[in-house]
C-alpha positions in Angstrom: 13.5 -78.8 -69.8 17.0 -80.3 -70.0 19.8 -78.2 -68.3 17.5 -75.4 -67.3 20.3 -73.4 -65.6 22.4 -73.4 -68.8 19.4 -72.3 -70.9 18.6 -69.5 -68.5 22.2 -68.3 -68.6 22.3 -68.3 -72.4 19.1 -66.2 -72.4 20.6 -63.7 -69.9 23.9 -63.5 -71.8 22.0 -62.9 -75.1 19.7 -60.3 -73.4 22.7 -58.5 -72.0 24.3 -58.3 -75.5 21.0 -57.2 -77.1 20.4 -54.5 -74.5 24.0 -53.2 -74.9 23.7 -53.0 -78.7 20.1 -51.7 -79.1 19.0 -50.4 -75.8 16.0 -51.7 -73.8 13.3 -50.1 -76.0 14.6 -51.5 -79.3 15.8 -54.9 -77.9 13.9 -57.8 -79.5 12.9 -60.9 -77.6 12.9 -62.8 -80.8 16.5 -61.9 -81.5 17.5 -62.7 -77.9 16.0 -66.2 -78.3 17.6 -66.7 -81.7 21.1 -65.7 -80.4 20.7 -67.9 -77.4 19.7 -70.8 -79.6 16.3 -71.4 -77.8 12.6 -71.0 -78.6 10.5 -68.1 -77.4 8.6 -70.7 -75.4 11.8 -71.4 -73.5 12.2 -67.7 -72.7 8.6 -67.5 -71.3 9.4 -70.6 -69.2 11.9 -68.5 -67.2 10.8 -64.8 -67.7 7.5 -63.0 -68.0 8.6 -60.4 -70.4 11.5 -58.1 -71.5 11.2 -56.2 -68.2 11.6 -59.4 -66.2 14.7 -60.2 -68.2 16.3 -56.9 -67.4 15.3 -57.2 -63.8 17.1 -60.5 -63.6 20.2 -59.0 -65.0 20.4 -55.9 -62.8 18.7 -56.5 -59.4 21.6 -58.3 -57.6 24.3 -55.9 -58.8 22.0 -53.0 -57.8 21.5 -54.5 -54.3 25.2 -55.0 -53.9 25.9 -51.4 -54.9 23.3 -50.1 -52.4 24.9 -52.1 -49.6 28.3 -50.5 -50.3 26.8 -47.0 -50.5 24.9 -47.5 -47.3 28.0 -48.7 -45.5 29.8 -45.5 -46.5 26.8 -43.4 -45.4 26.9 -45.2 -42.0 30.6 -44.6 -41.6 30.2 -40.9 -42.3 27.5 -40.7 -39.7 29.6 -42.6 -37.2 32.5 -40.3 -37.6 30.2 -37.3 -36.8 30.9 -35.4 -40.0 33.0 -32.4 -39.2 35.2 -30.4 -41.6 37.3 -32.9 -43.5 40.6 -34.2 -42.2 43.3 -36.2 -44.0 41.7 -39.3 -42.4 38.3 -38.3 -43.7 39.7 -37.7 -47.2 41.4 -41.1 -47.1 38.1 -42.8 -46.0 36.2 -41.1 -48.8 38.7 -42.0 -51.5 38.8 -45.6 -50.2 35.0 -45.8 -50.3 34.8 -44.3 -53.7 37.4 -46.7 -55.1 35.5 -49.7 -53.6 32.3 -48.5 -55.3 34.2 -48.0 -58.6 35.6 -51.6 -58.4 32.1 -52.9 -57.8 30.7 -50.9 -60.7 33.4 -52.3 -63.1 32.9 -55.8 -61.8 29.5 -55.6 -63.3 30.5 -53.1 -66.0 28.1 -54.2 -68.7 25.1 -54.3 -66.3 25.7 -50.8 -65.1 26.4 -49.5 -68.6 22.9 -50.8 -69.5 21.3 -49.2 -66.5 23.0 -45.8 -67.1 22.8 -45.5 -70.9 20.4 -48.2 -72.3 17.5 -48.5 -69.9 15.1 -45.9 -71.4 11.6 -47.3 -71.5 12.1 -49.6 -68.6 11.3 -49.1 -64.9 15.0 -48.5 -64.4 15.3 -45.5 -66.7 15.3 -43.0 -63.7 17.9 -45.0 -61.7 20.5 -42.1 -61.7 17.9 -39.7 -60.3 17.0 -42.3 -57.6 20.6 -42.6 -56.5 21.0 -38.8 -56.5 17.8 -38.4 -54.4 19.1 -41.0 -51.9 22.4 -39.2 -51.7 20.7 -35.8 -51.3 18.7 -37.1 -48.2 22.0 -38.3 -46.7 24.0 -35.1 -47.3 21.2 -32.9 -46.0 21.6 -34.6 -42.7 25.4 -34.8 -42.9 25.9 -31.1 -43.9 23.6 -30.0 -41.1 25.6 -31.9 -38.6 28.9 -30.5 -40.0 27.6 -27.0 -39.9 26.5 -27.4 -36.4 29.8 -28.8 -35.4 31.7 -25.8 -36.7 29.0 -23.4 -35.7 28.0 -22.0 -39.1 24.6 -22.0 -40.9 23.9 -25.1 -42.9 24.4 -24.9 -46.7 21.4 -23.9 -48.8 19.2 -26.9 -49.8 19.5 -26.1 -53.5 23.3 -26.1 -53.3 23.2 -29.5 -51.5 20.9 -30.7 -54.3 23.3 -29.5 -56.9 26.4 -30.9 -55.2 24.9 -34.4 -54.7 24.0 -34.5 -58.4 27.5 -33.5 -59.3 28.8 -36.3 -57.1 26.4 -38.8 -58.6 27.3 -37.9 -62.2 31.0 -38.2 -61.4 30.5 -41.9 -61.2 28.0 -42.0 -64.1 30.5 -40.2 -66.3 33.3 -42.7 -65.5 31.2 -45.7 -66.3 29.8 -44.2 -69.4 33.1 -42.9 -70.9 36.0 -44.7 -69.3 36.0 -48.5 -69.8 39.4 -49.0 -68.2 39.0 -49.7 -64.5 42.5 -48.8 -63.6 42.1 -45.4 -65.2 38.7 -45.0 -63.5 40.3 -45.7 -60.1 42.9 -43.1 -60.6 40.4 -40.5 -61.8 38.0 -41.1 -58.9 40.7 -40.4 -56.3 41.3 -37.0 -57.9 37.5 -36.4 -58.2 36.9 -37.1 -54.6 39.6 -34.6 -53.5 37.9 -32.0 -55.7 34.4 -32.9 -54.3 35.5 -32.9 -50.6 37.1 -29.5 -51.1 33.8 -28.2 -52.5 31.8 -29.5 -49.6 34.3 -27.9 -47.2 34.2 -24.7 -49.1 30.4 -24.5 -48.7 30.9 -24.5 -44.9 33.9 -22.1 -44.8 32.2 -19.5 -46.9 29.6 -19.1 -44.2 32.1 -18.5 -41.4 
Protein backbone atom coordinates (compact mmCIF):
# COMPACT_ATOMS: atom_id res chain seq x y z
CA UNK A 1 0.00 0.00 0.00
CA UNK A 2 1.56 3.32 -1.06
CA UNK A 3 2.47 5.74 1.70
CA UNK A 4 1.14 3.56 4.50
CA UNK A 5 2.11 6.03 7.23
CA UNK A 6 0.10 8.85 5.62
CA UNK A 7 -2.92 6.58 5.13
CA UNK A 8 -2.81 5.47 8.76
CA UNK A 9 -2.58 9.09 9.95
CA UNK A 10 -5.57 10.04 7.80
CA UNK A 11 -7.59 7.25 9.37
CA UNK A 12 -6.58 8.26 12.90
CA UNK A 13 -7.39 11.91 12.26
CA UNK A 14 -10.76 10.97 10.77
CA UNK A 15 -11.49 8.63 13.68
CA UNK A 16 -10.66 11.35 16.21
CA UNK A 17 -13.10 13.73 14.53
CA UNK A 18 -15.80 11.04 14.33
CA UNK A 19 -15.39 10.06 18.00
CA UNK A 20 -15.51 13.71 19.08
CA UNK A 21 -18.66 14.38 17.06
CA UNK A 22 -20.67 11.21 17.71
CA UNK A 23 -18.99 9.38 20.60
CA UNK A 24 -17.48 5.91 20.42
CA UNK A 25 -20.77 3.98 20.33
CA UNK A 26 -22.30 5.91 17.42
CA UNK A 27 -19.07 6.40 15.46
CA UNK A 28 -19.19 4.74 12.05
CA UNK A 29 -16.20 2.96 10.52
CA UNK A 30 -17.71 3.60 7.10
CA UNK A 31 -17.82 7.34 7.79
CA UNK A 32 -14.28 7.29 9.17
CA UNK A 33 -13.04 5.66 5.97
CA UNK A 34 -15.07 7.99 3.74
CA UNK A 35 -13.74 11.13 5.46
CA UNK A 36 -10.20 9.75 5.31
CA UNK A 37 -10.60 9.07 1.58
CA UNK A 38 -9.75 5.37 1.90
CA UNK A 39 -11.55 2.05 1.56
CA UNK A 40 -12.69 -0.10 4.48
CA UNK A 41 -10.11 -2.62 3.32
CA UNK A 42 -7.41 -0.03 4.00
CA UNK A 43 -8.76 0.45 7.52
CA UNK A 44 -8.63 -3.28 8.27
CA UNK A 45 -5.07 -3.38 6.95
CA UNK A 46 -4.07 -1.21 9.94
CA UNK A 47 -6.72 -1.83 12.60
CA UNK A 48 -8.74 -4.82 13.76
CA UNK A 49 -11.89 -2.87 14.63
CA UNK A 50 -13.23 0.36 16.11
CA UNK A 51 -11.81 -0.45 19.54
CA UNK A 52 -8.37 -0.90 18.01
CA UNK A 53 -8.67 2.54 16.38
CA UNK A 54 -9.51 4.13 19.71
CA UNK A 55 -6.67 2.30 21.42
CA UNK A 56 -4.19 3.63 18.87
CA UNK A 57 -5.40 7.17 19.55
CA UNK A 58 -5.33 7.07 23.33
CA UNK A 59 -2.71 4.62 24.58
CA UNK A 60 0.43 6.75 24.24
CA UNK A 61 -1.13 9.87 25.83
CA UNK A 62 -2.49 7.68 28.64
CA UNK A 63 0.94 6.19 29.28
CA UNK A 64 2.49 9.65 29.34
CA UNK A 65 -0.12 10.87 31.81
CA UNK A 66 0.49 7.90 34.11
CA UNK A 67 4.24 8.62 34.07
CA UNK A 68 3.60 12.20 35.24
CA UNK A 69 1.17 11.09 37.95
CA UNK A 70 3.54 8.39 39.20
CA UNK A 71 6.39 10.90 39.33
CA UNK A 72 4.27 13.14 41.54
CA UNK A 73 3.30 10.22 43.77
CA UNK A 74 6.96 9.26 44.16
CA UNK A 75 7.92 12.84 45.06
CA UNK A 76 5.18 12.98 47.69
CA UNK A 77 6.44 9.74 49.23
CA UNK A 78 10.03 10.96 49.10
CA UNK A 79 9.14 14.13 51.03
CA UNK A 80 7.58 11.96 53.74
CA UNK A 81 4.17 13.61 53.59
CA UNK A 82 3.61 15.67 56.71
CA UNK A 83 1.27 18.60 57.12
CA UNK A 84 1.60 20.84 54.09
CA UNK A 85 4.17 23.60 54.01
CA UNK A 86 4.59 26.45 51.51
CA UNK A 87 7.15 24.24 49.72
CA UNK A 88 4.69 21.36 49.57
CA UNK A 89 1.95 23.67 48.25
CA UNK A 90 4.34 24.90 45.58
CA UNK A 91 5.28 21.35 44.57
CA UNK A 92 1.63 20.30 44.37
CA UNK A 93 0.70 23.32 42.25
CA UNK A 94 3.69 22.78 39.97
CA UNK A 95 2.82 19.08 39.52
CA UNK A 96 -0.85 19.85 38.87
CA UNK A 97 0.05 22.45 36.24
CA UNK A 98 2.41 20.01 34.55
CA UNK A 99 -0.42 17.49 34.35
CA UNK A 100 -2.83 20.12 32.99
CA UNK A 101 -0.32 21.13 30.29
CA UNK A 102 -0.02 17.49 29.27
CA UNK A 103 -3.79 17.00 29.20
CA UNK A 104 -4.20 20.03 26.95
CA UNK A 105 -1.34 18.95 24.70
CA UNK A 106 -3.61 16.00 23.84
CA UNK A 107 -6.85 17.83 24.51
CA UNK A 108 -9.02 16.08 21.89
CA UNK A 109 -7.82 12.64 22.99
CA UNK A 110 -8.59 13.23 26.66
CA UNK A 111 -11.93 14.84 25.79
CA UNK A 112 -12.83 11.62 23.94
CA UNK A 113 -11.72 9.51 26.90
CA UNK A 114 -13.63 11.58 29.45
CA UNK A 115 -16.83 12.31 27.56
CA UNK A 116 -17.10 10.14 24.43
CA UNK A 117 -15.76 6.68 25.30
CA UNK A 118 -18.96 5.00 26.52
CA UNK A 119 -19.24 1.49 25.07
CA UNK A 120 -15.48 1.02 24.81
CA UNK A 121 -13.01 -0.59 27.22
CA UNK A 122 -12.01 2.94 28.28
CA UNK A 123 -15.42 4.07 29.53
CA UNK A 124 -14.42 3.62 33.19
CA UNK A 125 -11.09 5.43 32.85
CA UNK A 126 -12.03 8.16 35.35
CA UNK A 127 -12.85 5.55 37.98
CA UNK A 128 -9.56 3.77 37.28
CA UNK A 129 -7.61 6.96 37.86
CA UNK A 130 -9.58 7.73 41.02
CA UNK A 131 -8.94 4.21 42.35
CA UNK A 132 -5.21 4.55 41.69
CA UNK A 133 -5.16 7.90 43.49
CA UNK A 134 -7.12 6.46 46.39
CA UNK A 135 -4.53 3.70 46.90
CA UNK A 136 -1.79 6.31 46.99
CA UNK A 137 -3.57 8.70 49.35
CA UNK A 138 -4.49 5.95 51.79
CA UNK A 139 -0.76 5.36 52.28
CA UNK A 140 0.11 9.06 52.21
CA UNK A 141 -2.57 10.12 54.69
CA UNK A 142 -1.60 7.29 57.06
CA UNK A 143 2.00 8.48 57.00
CA UNK A 144 0.95 12.09 57.52
CA UNK A 145 -1.28 11.15 60.46
CA UNK A 146 1.51 9.16 62.03
CA UNK A 147 3.93 12.05 61.61
CA UNK A 148 1.68 14.50 63.48
CA UNK A 149 0.50 11.79 65.90
CA UNK A 150 -3.22 11.78 65.08
CA UNK A 151 -5.56 8.98 63.89
CA UNK A 152 -5.54 8.52 60.12
CA UNK A 153 -8.59 9.87 58.26
CA UNK A 154 -11.56 7.60 57.70
CA UNK A 155 -11.27 5.51 54.52
CA UNK A 156 -14.59 6.74 53.13
CA UNK A 157 -13.42 10.34 53.51
CA UNK A 158 -10.20 9.48 51.66
CA UNK A 159 -12.32 7.84 48.95
CA UNK A 160 -14.46 10.97 48.66
CA UNK A 161 -11.50 13.37 48.63
CA UNK A 162 -9.64 11.44 45.93
CA UNK A 163 -12.73 11.46 43.73
CA UNK A 164 -13.13 15.22 44.28
CA UNK A 165 -9.49 15.64 43.28
CA UNK A 166 -9.88 13.47 40.18
CA UNK A 167 -13.01 15.26 39.04
CA UNK A 168 -11.33 18.64 39.41
CA UNK A 169 -9.17 17.72 36.42
CA UNK A 170 -12.06 16.05 34.59
CA UNK A 171 -14.20 19.16 34.97
CA UNK A 172 -11.45 21.42 33.60
CA UNK A 173 -10.93 19.35 30.47
CA UNK A 174 -14.66 18.91 29.93
CA UNK A 175 -15.71 22.53 30.35
CA UNK A 176 -12.66 24.77 29.90
CA UNK A 177 -11.02 24.57 26.46
CA UNK A 178 -8.58 27.43 27.16
CA UNK A 179 -5.35 26.00 28.59
CA UNK A 180 -4.24 29.30 30.14
CA UNK A 181 -7.49 29.63 32.06
CA UNK A 182 -7.24 25.97 33.08
CA UNK A 183 -3.72 26.56 34.45
CA UNK A 184 -4.93 29.52 36.47
CA UNK A 185 -7.89 27.58 37.83
CA UNK A 186 -5.87 24.50 38.79
CA UNK A 187 -3.56 26.58 40.98
CA UNK A 188 -6.55 27.81 42.98
CA UNK A 189 -8.11 24.36 43.06
CA UNK A 190 -4.92 22.81 44.47
CA UNK A 191 -4.81 25.38 47.28
CA UNK A 192 -8.39 24.43 48.14
CA UNK A 193 -7.69 20.68 47.99
CA UNK A 194 -4.50 20.86 50.07
CA UNK A 195 -6.36 22.87 52.71
CA UNK A 196 -8.99 20.15 52.78
CA UNK A 197 -6.45 17.37 53.26
CA UNK A 198 -4.79 19.33 56.06
CA UNK A 199 -8.14 19.97 57.68
CA UNK A 200 -8.84 16.23 57.79
CA UNK A 201 -5.76 15.80 59.94
CA UNK A 202 -6.21 18.90 62.12
CA UNK A 203 -9.80 18.02 63.03
CA UNK A 204 -8.54 14.90 64.76
CA UNK A 205 -5.97 16.64 66.93
